[in-house]
Each structure stands twice: as structure tokens, then as C-alpha cells.
KOLLUM-242686 format. One record per residue (C-alpha): x, y, z; chain; residue number from 0. Coordinates in nm, 4 decimals, always signed. Layout:
BEGIN
         px         py         pz   kette    nr
          X          Y          Z       A   NUM
...
END
This chain:
BEGIN
         px         py         pz   kette    nr
   +13.2782    +8.0569    +4.6234       A     0
   +13.5333    +7.9347    +4.3464       A     1
   +13.4021    +7.9917    +4.0069       A     2
   +13.3296    +7.7010    +3.7755       A     3
   +13.4811    +7.6613    +3.4264       A     4
   +13.3058    +7.8685    +3.1465       A     5
   +12.9395    +7.7775    +3.0883       A     6
   +12.9086    +7.6347    +2.7409       A     7
   +12.6419    +7.8232    +2.5181       A     8
   +12.5525    +7.5147    +2.3118       A     9
   +12.6495    +7.1427    +2.3474       A    10
   +12.6624    +6.9166    +2.0365       A    11
   +12.3932    +6.6646    +2.0308       A    12
   +12.7034    +6.3895    +2.0198       A    13
   +12.8471    +6.5288    +2.3414       A    14
   +12.4870    +6.5731    +2.5185       A    15
   +12.4512    +6.1716    +2.4506       A    16
   +12.7592    +6.0894    +2.6445       A    17
   +12.6000    +6.1940    +2.9876       A    18
   +12.2972    +6.1117    +3.1614       A    19
   +12.1064    +6.3425    +3.3809       A    20
   +11.9958    +6.2520    +3.7040       A    21
   +11.6777    +6.4563    +3.8611       A    22
   +11.4916    +6.4847    +4.1484       A    23
   +11.2153    +6.7217    +4.2807       A    24
   +11.1091    +6.8816    +4.6155       A    25
   +10.7824    +7.0180    +4.5822       A    26
   +10.6045    +7.2464    +4.8302       A    27
   +10.2195    +7.1983    +4.8112       A    28
   +10.0339    +7.4663    +5.0371       A    29
    +9.7787    +7.2682    +5.2439       A    30
    +9.4064    +7.4046    +5.1731       A    31
    +9.3386    +7.4868    +5.5395       A    32
    +9.1579    +7.7983    +5.6504       A    33
    +9.3962    +7.8724    +5.9252       A    34
    +9.7876    +7.8250    +5.9672       A    35
    +9.9677    +7.5229    +6.0753       A    36
   +10.0619    +7.6501    +6.4389       A    37
    +9.8080    +7.9397    +6.4784       A    38
    +9.4567    +8.0799    +6.4187       A    39
    +9.5495    +8.3156    +6.1691       A    40
    +9.3544    +8.3323    +5.8233       A    41
    +9.5662    +8.1728    +5.5142       A    42
    +9.3524    +8.3698    +5.2771       A    43
    +9.5443    +8.4891    +4.9599       A    44
    +9.5505    +8.8595    +4.8464       A    45
    +9.4792    +9.0457    +5.1832       A    46
    +9.6537    +9.3563    +5.2613       A    47
   +10.0468    +9.2992    +5.3817       A    48
   +10.0848    +9.1937    +5.7349       A    49
    +9.7070    +9.1710    +5.8465       A    50
    +9.7086    +8.7888    +5.8856       A    51
    +9.9576    +8.7826    +6.1579       A    52
    +9.9844    +8.7107    +6.5445       A    53
   +10.2367    +8.6847    +6.8113       A    54
   +10.2608    +8.3004    +6.7402       A    55
   +10.3537    +8.3528    +6.3627       A    56
   +10.5453    +8.6489    +6.4101       A    57
   +10.7861    +8.4656    +6.6658       A    58
   +10.7275    +8.6747    +6.9398       A    59
   +10.8790    +8.5725    +7.2805       A    60
   +10.6680    +8.3627    +7.5184       A    61
   +10.4356    +8.2257    +7.2454       A    62
   +10.3631    +7.8606    +7.1868       A    63
   +10.2526    +7.6753    +6.8660       A    64
    +9.9625    +7.4803    +6.8542       A    65
    +9.9256    +7.2239    +6.5769       A    66
    +9.6366    +7.2152    +6.3086       A    67
    +9.4603    +6.9108    +6.3208       A    68
    +9.3249    +6.9467    +5.9776       A    69
    +9.6754    +7.0197    +5.8326       A    70
    +9.7790    +6.6712    +5.9556       A    71
    +9.4843    +6.5131    +5.7980       A    72
    +9.5400    +6.6836    +5.4718       A    73
    +9.8847    +6.5556    +5.4752       A    74
    +9.7997    +6.2015    +5.5230       A    75
    +9.5456    +6.2248    +5.2525       A    76
    +9.8206    +6.3489    +5.0052       A    77
   +10.0732    +6.0586    +5.1562       A    78
    +9.8088    +5.8031    +5.1023       A    79
    +9.7260    +5.9093    +4.7587       A    80
   +10.0838    +5.9073    +4.6584       A    81
   +10.0982    +5.5350    +4.8161       A    82
   +10.3451    +5.6469    +5.0842       A    83
   +10.3505    +5.4847    +5.4287       A    84
   +10.1925    +5.6896    +5.6998       A    85
   +10.3833    +5.6259    +6.0213       A    86
   +10.2409    +5.5836    +6.3659       A    87
   +10.4747    +5.8488    +6.5051       A    88
   +10.6626    +6.1408    +6.3613       A    89
   +10.8011    +6.4523    +6.5012       A    90
   +10.8428    +6.8176    +6.4343       A    91
   +11.2018    +6.9707    +6.4454       A    92
   +11.3655    +7.3215    +6.4492       A    93
   +11.5351    +7.3848    +6.1091       A    94
   +11.7744    +7.6910    +6.2177       A    95
   +11.8610    +7.9491    +5.9617       A    96
   +11.8461    +8.3296    +5.9676       A    97
   +11.6708    +8.5094    +5.6997       A    98
   +11.4380    +8.8185    +5.7097       A    99
   +11.1481    +8.6131    +5.5972       A   100
   +11.1936    +8.3857    +5.9043       A   101
   +11.0931    +8.5750    +6.2311       A   102
   +11.1749    +8.3156    +6.4871       A   103
   +11.5166    +8.2687    +6.3368       A   104
   +11.4050    +7.8893    +6.2653       A   105
   +11.1367    +7.7139    +6.0825       A   106
   +10.9179    +7.4233    +6.2315       A   107
   +10.9450    +7.1332    +5.9854       A   108
   +11.0218    +6.7680    +6.0231       A   109
   +11.3491    +6.5829    +5.9994       A   110
   +11.4404    +6.2598    +6.1302       A   111
   +11.0645    +6.1389    +6.1898       A   112
   +10.8475    +6.2515    +5.8916       A   113
   +10.5075    +6.1971    +5.8437       A   114
   +10.5121    +5.9414    +5.5500       A   115
   +10.7875    +5.7488    +5.3467       A   116
   +10.8391    +5.5224    +5.0654       A   117
   +10.5939    +5.6008    +4.8270       A   118
   +10.5508    +5.6466    +4.4283       A   119
   +10.3552    +5.7487    +4.1374       A   120
   +10.3383    +5.6658    +3.7653       A   121
   +10.4020    +5.9021    +3.4853       A   122
   +10.3869    +5.8507    +3.1095       A   123
   +10.6119    +6.0106    +2.8643       A   124
   +10.6145    +5.9380    +2.4775       A   125
   +10.3739    +5.6362    +2.5287       A   126
   +10.6120    +5.4694    +2.7935       A   127
   +10.5177    +5.4356    +3.1633       A   128
   +10.7641    +5.4821    +3.4472       A   129
   +10.7341    +5.4877    +3.8189       A   130
   +10.8900    +5.7579    +4.0236       A   131
   +10.9875    +5.6756    +4.3825       A   132
   +10.9038    +5.9379    +4.6743       A   133
   +11.1461    +5.9386    +4.9452       A   134
   +10.9413    +6.1407    +5.1861       A   135
   +10.6448    +6.3696    +5.2712       A   136
   +10.6698    +6.5850    +5.5757       A   137
   +10.4808    +6.8795    +5.7327       A   138
   +10.6222    +7.2232    +5.7822       A   139
   +10.5396    +7.5827    +5.8246       A   140
   +10.6133    +7.8275    +5.5186       A   141
   +10.8058    +8.1428    +5.5410       A   142
   +10.7008    +8.4929    +5.4675       A   143
   +10.7381    +8.6673    +5.1454       A   144
   +11.0068    +8.8948    +5.0371       A   145
   +10.9168    +9.1653    +4.8154       A   146
   +11.1861    +9.3360    +4.6140       A   147
   +10.9891    +9.5515    +4.3545       A   148
   +10.7139    +9.7908    +4.3481       A   149
   +10.7734   +10.0274    +4.6481       A   150
   +10.9183   +10.3637    +4.6685       A   151
   +11.2553   +10.2570    +4.8420       A   152
   +11.2764    +9.9217    +4.6598       A   153
   +11.6353    +9.9973    +4.5306       A   154
   +11.7807   +10.0158    +4.8732       A   155
   +11.5383    +9.8230    +5.0926       A   156
   +11.3487    +9.4810    +5.0858       A   157
   +10.9943    +9.4721    +5.2046       A   158
   +10.8529    +9.1644    +5.3966       A   159
   +10.4820    +9.0485    +5.3871       A   160
   +10.4390    +8.8017    +5.6906       A   161
   +10.0666    +8.6793    +5.6016       A   162
   +10.2209    +8.3809    +5.4283       A   163
   +10.4472    +8.2972    +5.7237       A   164
   +10.3095    +7.9909    +5.9068       A   165
   +10.0899    +7.8654    +5.6337       A   166
   +10.0986    +7.4892    +5.6345       A   167
   +10.2999    +7.3034    +5.3584       A   168
   +10.3490    +6.9444    +5.2615       A   169
   +10.7046    +6.8932    +5.1011       A   170
   +10.7166    +6.5882    +4.9059       A   171
   +11.0746    +6.4779    +4.8015       A   172
   +11.1153    +6.2581    +4.4863       A   173
   +11.3784    +5.9914    +4.4590       A   174
   +11.6215    +6.0878    +4.2042       A   175
   +11.4759    +5.8727    +3.9444       A   176
   +11.3864    +6.1251    +3.6564       A   177
   +11.6307    +6.1329    +3.3571       A   178
   +11.4965    +6.4253    +3.1335       A   179
   +11.3153    +6.7445    +3.1671       A   180
   +11.0248    +6.5753    +2.9971       A   181
   +10.9919    +6.3085    +3.2757       A   182
   +11.0345    +6.6025    +3.5319       A   183
   +10.7541    +6.8081    +3.3600       A   184
   +10.5322    +6.4953    +3.3585       A   185
   +10.6144    +6.4113    +3.7403       A   186
   +10.5068    +6.7636    +3.8402       A   187
   +10.1912    +6.7627    +3.6468       A   188
   +10.0884    +6.4159    +3.7788       A   189
   +10.1566    +6.5076    +4.1155       A   190
    +9.9704    +6.8457    +4.0846       A   191
    +9.6528    +6.6487    +3.9405       A   192
    +9.6627    +6.4086    +4.2301       A   193
    +9.6923    +6.6612    +4.4684       A   194
    +9.3677    +6.8403    +4.3191       A   195
    +9.1793    +6.5495    +4.3091       A   196
    +9.2265    +6.4869    +4.6515       A   197
    +9.1376    +6.8364    +4.7729       A   198
    +9.4365    +6.8887    +4.9842       A   199
    +9.5537    +7.1923    +4.7847       A   200
    +9.4447    +7.4357    +4.5072       A   201
    +9.7805    +7.4137    +4.3646       A   202
    +9.7767    +7.7605    +4.2218       A   203
   +10.1235    +7.8179    +4.1143       A   204
   +10.0729    +8.1871    +4.0698       A   205
    +9.9529    +8.2470    +4.4347       A   206
   +10.2646    +8.0370    +4.5505       A   207
   +10.0678    +7.7214    +4.6776       A   208
   +10.2679    +7.4866    +4.4435       A   209
   +10.6465    +7.5508    +4.4226       A   210
   +10.9330    +7.3361    +4.3114       A   211
   +11.2993    +7.2994    +4.3696       A   212
   +11.4857    +7.0630    +4.1411       A   213
   +11.8211    +6.9011    +4.2181       A   214
   +12.0171    +6.7938    +3.9008       A   215
   +12.3373    +6.6263    +3.8238       A   216
   +12.4958    +6.4635    +3.5188       A   217
   +12.7322    +6.1593    +3.4983       A   218
   +12.8595    +5.9590    +3.2081       A   219
   +12.6305    +5.7065    +3.0582       A   220
   +12.6662    +5.3732    +3.2226       A   221
   +12.8156    +5.5114    +3.5500       A   222
   +12.6516    +5.4471    +3.8705       A   223
   +12.8143    +5.7197    +4.0708       A   224
   +12.6234    +6.0594    +4.1066       A   225
   +12.7704    +6.3873    +3.9787       A   226
   +12.7890    +6.6898    +4.1701       A   227
   +12.4386    +6.8090    +4.2615       A   228
   +12.3136    +7.1626    +4.2244       A   229
   +11.9615    +7.2801    +4.3239       A   230
   +11.7362    +7.5314    +4.1401       A   231
   +11.5023    +7.6892    +4.3703       A   232
   +11.1335    +7.8153    +4.3455       A   233
   +11.0439    +7.7185    +4.0069       A   234
   +10.6865    +7.8484    +3.9821       A   235
   +10.5487    +7.7009    +3.6593       A   236
   +10.5923    +7.4042    +3.4572       A   237
   +10.7635    +7.6006    +3.1808       A   238
   +11.0264    +7.7339    +3.3977       A   239
   +11.0936    +7.3981    +3.5487       A   240
   +11.1684    +7.2357    +3.2097       A   241
   +11.3561    +7.5226    +3.0682       A   242
   +11.5587    +7.5633    +3.3826       A   243
   +11.6631    +7.1733    +3.3858       A   244
   +11.7352    +7.1878    +3.0074       A   245
   +11.9848    +7.4689    +3.0796       A   246
   +12.1397    +7.3330    +3.3808       A   247
   +12.2096    +7.0085    +3.2077       A   248
   +12.3901    +7.1816    +2.9290       A   249
   +12.5871    +7.4045    +3.1609       A   250
   +12.6957    +7.0970    +3.3620       A   251
   +12.8276    +6.9155    +3.0641       A   252
   +12.9800    +7.2057    +2.9155       A   253
   +13.1573    +7.2663    +3.2395       A   254
   +13.2729    +6.8927    +3.2583       A   255
   +13.3664    +6.8973    +2.8870       A   256
   +13.5885    +7.1972    +2.9088       A   257
   +13.7779    +7.0286    +3.2255       A   258
   +13.6250    +7.2391    +3.4826       A   259
   +13.4440    +7.1387    +3.8207       A   260
   +13.1066    +7.1715    +3.9472       A   261
   +13.0246    +7.2871    +4.2931       A   262
   +12.7344    +7.2094    +4.4923       A   263
   +12.5195    +7.5299    +4.4980       A   264
   +12.1756    +7.6749    +4.4989       A   265
   +12.0889    +7.8498    +4.1674       A   266
   +11.7721    +8.0623    +4.0711       A   267
   +11.6339    +8.0661    +3.7357       A   268
   +11.6256    +8.3959    +3.5697       A   269
   +11.3361    +8.4050    +3.2993       A   270
   +11.4240    +8.7229    +3.1471       A   271
   +11.7920    +8.6182    +3.0556       A   272
   +11.7094    +8.2457    +3.0233       A   273
   +11.9454    +8.1073    +3.2365       A   274
   +12.0109    +8.0197    +3.6097       A   275
   +12.2293    +8.2217    +3.8098       A   276
   +12.4198    +8.1378    +4.1481       A   277
   +12.2627    +8.2377    +4.4834       A   278
   +12.4748    +8.0597    +4.7526       A   279
   +12.6597    +7.7668    +4.8277       A   280
   +12.4405    +7.4695    +4.9085       A   281
   +12.3995    +7.4008    +5.2814       A   282
   +12.3746    +7.0536    +5.4229       A   283
   +12.1855    +6.9215    +5.6961       A   284
   +12.4102    +6.9879    +5.9644       A   285
   +12.4145    +7.3549    +5.8591       A   286
   +12.0792    +7.3783    +5.9983       A   287
   +12.1361    +7.2308    +6.3351       A   288
   +11.8176    +7.0507    +6.3478       A   289
   +11.6914    +6.9300    +6.6911       A   290
   +11.3336    +6.8221    +6.8138       A   291
   +11.0772    +7.0904    +6.8275       A   292
   +11.0471    +7.1252    +7.2298       A   293
   +10.7402    +7.3032    +7.2037       A   294
   +10.5173    +7.0496    +7.0225       A   295
   +10.4477    +6.6820    +7.1110       A   296
   +10.5132    +6.4144    +6.8736       A   297
   +10.2467    +6.3417    +6.6225       A   298
   +10.0510    +6.0135    +6.6847       A   299
    +9.8525    +5.8712    +6.3914       A   300
    +9.6237    +5.5954    +6.5295       A   301
    +9.5323    +5.3074    +6.2696       A   302
    +9.1585    +5.3944    +6.2970       A   303
    +9.2499    +5.7556    +6.1990       A   304
    +9.4685    +5.6644    +5.9252       A   305
    +9.2171    +5.4148    +5.7818       A   306
    +8.9270    +5.6731    +5.8043       A   307
    +9.1366    +5.9145    +5.5882       A   308
    +9.2176    +5.6376    +5.3391       A   309
    +8.8426    +5.5545    +5.2834       A   310
    +8.7757    +5.9223    +5.2311       A   311
    +9.0002    +5.9336    +4.9287       A   312
    +8.8193    +5.9872    +4.5843       A   313
    +8.8586    +5.7579    +4.2955       A   314
    +9.2142    +5.8812    +4.1517       A   315
    +9.3037    +5.9776    +3.8104       A   316
    +9.4606    +5.6503    +3.6847       A   317
    +9.2032    +5.4303    +3.8314       A   318
    +8.9164    +5.6591    +3.6779       A   319
    +9.1040    +5.6427    +3.3447       A   320
    +9.0948    +5.2568    +3.3428       A   321
    +8.7255    +5.2478    +3.4471       A   322
    +8.6171    +5.5007    +3.1723       A   323
    +8.7799    +5.2938    +2.8997       A   324
    +8.6305    +4.9415    +3.0467       A   325
    +8.2847    +5.0828    +3.1350       A   326
    +8.2031    +5.3167    +2.8945       A   327
    +8.4088    +5.1840    +2.5928       A   328
    +8.5719    +5.5083    +2.5140       A   329
    +8.9202    +5.5565    +2.3889       A   330
    +9.2195    +5.5876    +2.6191       A   331
    +9.2870    +5.9475    +2.4855       A   332
    +8.9451    +6.0261    +2.5599       A   333
    +8.9443    +5.8827    +2.9148       A   334
    +9.2794    +6.0925    +2.9711       A   335
    +9.1295    +6.4209    +2.8505       A   336
    +8.8002    +6.3553    +3.0590       A   337
    +8.9860    +6.2748    +3.3594       A   338
    +9.2264    +6.5619    +3.3662       A   339
    +9.0306    +6.7185    +3.6381       A   340
    +8.7655    +6.5827    +3.8835       A   341
    +8.5246    +6.8362    +3.7847       A   342
    +8.5263    +6.7517    +3.4292       A   343
    +8.5095    +6.3876    +3.4634       A   344
    +8.2250    +6.4094    +3.7193       A   345
    +8.0232    +6.6480    +3.4703       A   346
    +8.0713    +6.3556    +3.2005       A   347
    +7.9357    +6.0699    +3.4104       A   348
    +7.6499    +6.3117    +3.5521       A   349
    +7.5446    +6.3717    +3.1984       A   350
    +7.5210    +6.0033    +3.1243       A   351
    +7.3351    +5.9269    +3.4303       A   352
    +7.0833    +6.2183    +3.3679       A   353
    +7.0016    +6.0758    +3.0069       A   354
    +6.6829    +5.8979    +2.9721       A   355
    +6.6072    +5.6155    +2.7135       A   356
    +6.7569    +5.5794    +2.4725       A   357
    +7.0556    +5.6654    +2.7054       A   358
    +7.3323    +5.8914    +2.5507       A   359
    +7.6225    +5.7105    +2.3872       A   360
    +7.9271    +5.7461    +2.6117       A   361
    +8.1412    +5.7986    +2.2842       A   362
    +7.8967    +6.0960    +2.1736       A   363
    +7.8933    +6.2365    +2.5129       A   364
    +8.2969    +6.2313    +2.5662       A   365
    +8.3503    +6.3578    +2.2136       A   366
    +8.1211    +6.6719    +2.2581       A   367
    +8.2131    +6.7427    +2.6260       A   368
    +8.5815    +6.7458    +2.5641       A   369
    +8.5287    +6.9360    +2.2349       A   370
    +8.2376    +7.1643    +2.2100       A   371
    +8.1791    +7.2099    +2.5778       A   372
    +8.5191    +7.2761    +2.6641       A   373
    +8.5771    +7.5146    +2.3865       A   374
    +8.2622    +7.7059    +2.4691       A   375
    +8.3334    +7.7342    +2.8131       A   376
    +8.6916    +7.8813    +2.7481       A   377
    +8.5210    +8.1080    +2.4855       A   378
    +8.2486    +8.2538    +2.7395       A   379
    +8.4952    +8.2135    +3.0316       A   380
    +8.2665    +7.9434    +3.2135       A   381
    +8.4489    +7.7433    +3.4876       A   382
    +8.3056    +7.4148    +3.5931       A   383
    +8.0508    +7.3704    +3.7642       A   384
    +7.9503    +7.7468    +3.7272       A   385
    +7.8109    +7.8430    +3.3854       A   386
    +7.7806    +7.4913    +3.2340       A   387
    +7.4554    +7.3435    +3.1088       A   388
    +7.2880    +7.1546    +3.3840       A   389
    +7.3294    +6.7713    +3.3611       A   390
    +6.9839    +6.7360    +3.2348       A   391
    +6.9872    +7.0003    +2.9945       A   392
    +7.3280    +6.8834    +2.8461       A   393
    +7.1667    +6.5049    +2.8460       A   394
    +6.8625    +6.6211    +2.6737       A   395
    +7.0806    +6.7954    +2.4059       A   396
    +7.2939    +6.5006    +2.3214       A   397
    +6.9853    +6.2694    +2.3164       A   398
    +6.8275    +6.4961    +2.0568       A   399
    +7.1577    +6.4980    +1.8606       A   400
    +7.1805    +6.1052    +1.8776       A   401
    +6.8420    +6.0512    +1.7758       A   402
    +6.8812    +6.2891    +1.4693       A   403
    +6.6008    +6.5086    +1.5782       A   404
    +6.8661    +6.7985    +1.5330       A   405
    +7.1674    +6.8437    +1.3410       A   406
    +7.5075    +6.8673    +1.4647       A   407
    +7.5138    +7.2238    +1.3385       A   408
    +7.1815    +7.3070    +1.5212       A   409
    +7.3225    +7.1486    +1.8211       A   410
    +7.6253    +7.3891    +1.8200       A   411
    +7.4053    +7.6841    +1.7872       A   412
    +7.1849    +7.5815    +2.0754       A   413
    +7.4583    +7.4882    +2.3211       A   414
    +7.6580    +7.8209    +2.2577       A   415
    +7.3181    +7.9870    +2.3724       A   416
    +7.3277    +7.7840    +2.6691       A   417
    +7.6887    +7.8858    +2.7672       A   418
    +7.6831    +8.2363    +2.6629       A   419
    +7.3416    +8.3291    +2.8364       A   420
    +7.3012    +8.0541    +3.0812       A   421
    +6.9804    +7.9511    +2.9271       A   422
    +6.8089    +7.6220    +2.9680       A   423
    +6.7790    +7.3929    +2.6657       A   424
    +6.4261    +7.4917    +2.6263       A   425
    +6.4973    +7.8597    +2.6262       A   426
    +6.8110    +7.8032    +2.4098       A   427
    +6.5778    +7.6181    +2.1523       A   428
    +6.3371    +7.9175    +2.1344       A   429
    +6.6397    +8.1482    +2.1196       A   430
    +6.7597    +7.9502    +1.8072       A   431
    +6.4128    +7.9791    +1.6469       A   432
    +6.2796    +7.6182    +1.7576       A   433
    +5.9746    +7.5428    +1.9334       A   434
    +5.8998    +7.4931    +2.2781       A   435
    +5.9219    +7.1281    +2.4060       A   436
    +5.6172    +6.9598    +2.4741       A   437
    +5.5597    +6.9041    +2.8352       A   438
    +5.1692    +6.8704    +2.8302       A   439
    +5.1191    +6.5167    +2.9845       A   440
    +4.7766    +6.4819    +2.7965       A   441
    +4.9411    +6.5435    +2.4632       A   442
    +5.2273    +6.2960    +2.5503       A   443
    +4.9898    +6.0432    +2.6565       A   444
    +4.7936    +6.0821    +2.3262       A   445
    +5.0741    +6.0134    +2.1090       A   446
    +5.1828    +5.7229    +2.3207       A   447
    +4.8400    +5.5716    +2.2982       A   448
    +4.8431    +5.5842    +1.9149       A   449
    +5.2098    +5.4344    +1.8918       A   450
    +5.1108    +5.1575    +2.1162       A   451
    +4.7831    +5.0944    +1.9102       A   452
    +4.9716    +5.0685    +1.5827       A   453
    +5.2024    +4.8036    +1.7318       A   454
    +5.0105    +4.5266    +1.8922       A   455
    +5.2795    +4.2642    +1.8468       A   456
    +5.5469    +4.4629    +2.0231       A   457
    +5.2920    +4.5065    +2.3040       A   458
    +5.2549    +4.1461    +2.3279       A   459
    +5.6549    +4.0982    +2.3656       A   460
    +5.6715    +4.3695    +2.6149       A   461
    +5.3989    +4.1860    +2.8177       A   462
    +5.5715    +3.8475    +2.7682       A   463
    +5.8965    +3.9781    +2.9382       A   464
    +6.0737    +4.1350    +2.6576       A   465
    +6.1948    +4.4754    +2.8189       A   466
    +6.4148    +4.5455    +2.4907       A   467
    +6.1214    +4.6645    +2.3240       A   468
    +6.0352    +4.9410    +2.5545       A   469
    +6.3088    +5.1496    +2.3774       A   470
    +6.1332    +5.1049    +2.0444       A   471
    +5.8206    +5.2613    +2.2032       A   472
    +6.0149    +5.5630    +2.3592       A   473
    +6.1815    +5.6215    +2.0161       A   474
    +5.8337    +5.6210    +1.8271       A   475
    +5.6785    +5.8520    +2.0870       A   476
    +5.9718    +6.0963    +2.0467       A   477
    +5.9665    +6.0795    +1.6827       A   478
    +5.5638    +6.1679    +1.6997       A   479
    +5.6410    +6.4628    +1.9150       A   480
    +5.9188    +6.5746    +1.7157       A   481
    +6.1555    +6.5497    +1.9851       A   482
    +5.9840    +6.7925    +2.1888       A   483
    +5.8501    +6.6002    +2.4820       A   484
    +6.0321    +6.5423    +2.8022       A   485
    +6.2049    +6.2239    +2.7835       A   486
    +6.1253    +6.1360    +3.1489       A   487
    +5.7397    +6.2016    +3.1052       A   488
    +5.7579    +5.9740    +2.7899       A   489
    +5.9087    +5.6906    +2.9853       A   490
    +5.6804    +5.7153    +3.2695       A   491
    +5.3505    +5.7303    +3.0441       A   492
    +5.4563    +5.4500    +2.8173       A   493
    +5.5397    +5.2216    +3.1119       A   494
    +5.1936    +5.3009    +3.2918       A   495
    +5.0001    +5.2300    +2.9650       A   496
    +5.1771    +4.9166    +2.8824       A   497
    +5.1357    +4.7960    +3.2312       A   498
    +4.7531    +4.8538    +3.2576       A   499
END
């Protein structure tokens, strides 16, 4: 392949400003199925090399693929969550190329008739929102894994683990709508969050279940013509994606400014050297000699099946953020942090739902969960939902804090005991030197009777239909028991006494 002009090491800002980058991403998402897309072999990660294989995924003669229905369903979930049109009919195709990680000599993918097209997602960069188009989402099988290091003969031989071969993938191809590495970073972050919310993938980049190829070119600002596109393959971290794009943009501009010529090629990011390196000339579609897969029937998606999958979708991050702001009165920033993962947003809402009268303030819960709870979870290595306080215990801690029964400093110490040792709130209070919460029904009832006897006017108001004074009675009984009574028991006993 002809060499381009020398690459610029550093480009002046005024020269960079003359050009506009054009970026599109191809993201491979491994679908969270137990078995492979065309056979019954396990997709489990970390098993000994070449143990999860069979004649089908090894491409032995005479074998036939059988489509995994669960993989299709998960790809539909991803498509609908990305606002794509899921088509009634799609078809698999053979993508022909020869490489050691592809035992059949071809990959089963989709080409002319993909599963879904025409979607979009919204990103936010620097406070500005932008819609990024999604060209298509199609199904395909993964290739095997080439291993080049760590073996006795790695200097002269390549090793191949076929466990991954045949794992179901959704390839999600964006429109070339991104103009900065920051936008590409935001797109991949948003896409990953949506995939995690829908449960279609664990998106673990270290294990290869989320991989990204970037297509990048530059053009003079104001031009409508695209420049020469270069693909950067297998970017397996968000940081590498951004650094590779920054490098490529400067490289392209340096070549053009020096009078050189860019060539369409595939490159790899070399993290150790902080640069991309040429891998091969970029193939075009005709190089793969696509034709319809003869061993698989076309895929038919009925409207009933499509709507069933649509109804099963969870509330997605953007909608959840908006609801948190409108329903709970928290700030957009707090809503963004709390909805970062589905598990964290569910925990926040469950704590609120498990609080008793007086209910925990959403703002207080938001502040403590995203700060103290998250900090202690990281400190003690506790992932949601395991190792976190139960919803009820968390609510009771925040109730006491809100009612000023305990100080913020004491609450932090109690919470630390709950995270570090897995203690309930009662056990944590005792560990911190407090008294055991009062659960004795007779003692609570006696305190409630005394409060009611001292406030006949409020009793009359309650019996005339003023439900608001009920909180007054609860608060007074909690104060009388020094916050040690079970809030639910207090509610039940007061309501029983006032209704008798």
C-alpha cells in the first residue's frame, strides 16, 4: 500500500480549526444469552480455551446452524430502545473472508436485509443536546480470539481460542453525525447505558462484550463532501476511543496540510506508543462477496412479537431522569447521577417507598445515596444490590436524620457499620454505642396514648377528616420514644387509637 505523507506530530490550533472531523461508530454488543447464536455451546467467559465448542461453531463439514430465538429477541429489545424500525423480514448472509479466527472461512451476518434500521439516540456534551442517527442494527456471529502473547512459542506462532466463536452479536452502526471525539465518547457512553438498562448485554469491555470500531475523516469547514475515511479497529475502552480519534484527526490534517494524500485503510490503536498503526487496506462490501445464507431461513418478526418485546422494555435513562426531576423535585444533576445505572435508580426509589410517616425527603435521600452510600460502597467493595443496606434499613436511617434524632456525623458512622459488616440498622446503632430500637408494642401504645391525651384539639381535627394532623401524632410519639420505635408500628398503633 502506498505510504501517505509524513504524519504531523502537533498541529497548531488555527490549522485544526480549518477542518471539520466526521465520525461514525460501529459498535459490537455481545448479547446476554446462555448459548451461542447458531448452536448450543455455552457463551460463558473465562472457561479453559477451546472447551465451549462443537462441530457447528467449529465449522466442520456437514453441520447446520440453528438460530437462537433468544438472541433475536434481545436484538429486538436493543433496536426498539434505540428508536429503530424492526422489520417484518430480515435475512442472514455469508460474509466471506479468510482468517484463522474464522473456521468456516465466512461469517454469518446480515447485509441487505438487516433486523432494524433508522434509529437514533440523544447525547449531551457541554450542556448541549444532539441527536445521533443510527443507520442499522443487525445480528451476526462473533469470531474466535487470537492470542499473540503469553505462550511458549508466541514469538513464532499464534494461538486461537474458539470459545468465543459463534457468540451472538448486535452490530450497531451510527450515521456519521459526530464531529468531535467528545461527542463520540458521549455516544458510546449513552449507548452502553441503554444496553445495560435493557439487559441485553453486560457491556463488559474488558471481556470483549462491547467493542467499537471508529470511522473518521476530515474535511474543510463548510464543505459538504466527505474526506477519505479511515477505520480504527477494536477500541476496547472509552479512553482509547477518544485518544485514537484525537490522534487520527491530527494525523489526517497533518497529511493534508503537507500536501500528502490519505488512503482508505484499517488501523489499530497502539496504546503503548500513543498512536495508530496501519493494519491493512480497507475492504469494501464487494470484497466480502456477500450472498444469502443458504442454511438459514429468513427471519420473520410478527407484529404481535414485536409489540410484546416493546411492552417488556424498562423505563429508559432519559425518561427516568425527567420523571425524577418532575416527580421528586430533585435537580437534573442529581437525577442524572441516580439514573446512571438501573440498580442505583431502583435503590433510590425503593428507599423512598419503604419510608414511613414522615416520609423521607427525596432531596435528602438523593444527596445521601449518591454521596455517602456510593462512597462507602466503593470503600468496602459492595456492588448493588449485594452488601448495601436493605431498603427499609436505609429508609429508617434517613428518617432519623431528617427528624434530627441523630446527627449527620452519627448517621455516617452508623452507615459505615452497615456497609462494612452487613449490619441491620438496629445492630449498627448498638455497634456505635446507641440503644436498641424500641419494638415493644405495649411501650409504643403507652407513649401514643399519652400524646393523644395531651392533644384533644388535634384529635378532634383528625376525627373531622383532617388527615394532615396524623403526621403530628407520629412525630410526637417518635420524639417520646427518642426515635427508637418502629415507624410502621407507630403508624399502625396511632391509627388504631384515633379510629377507636
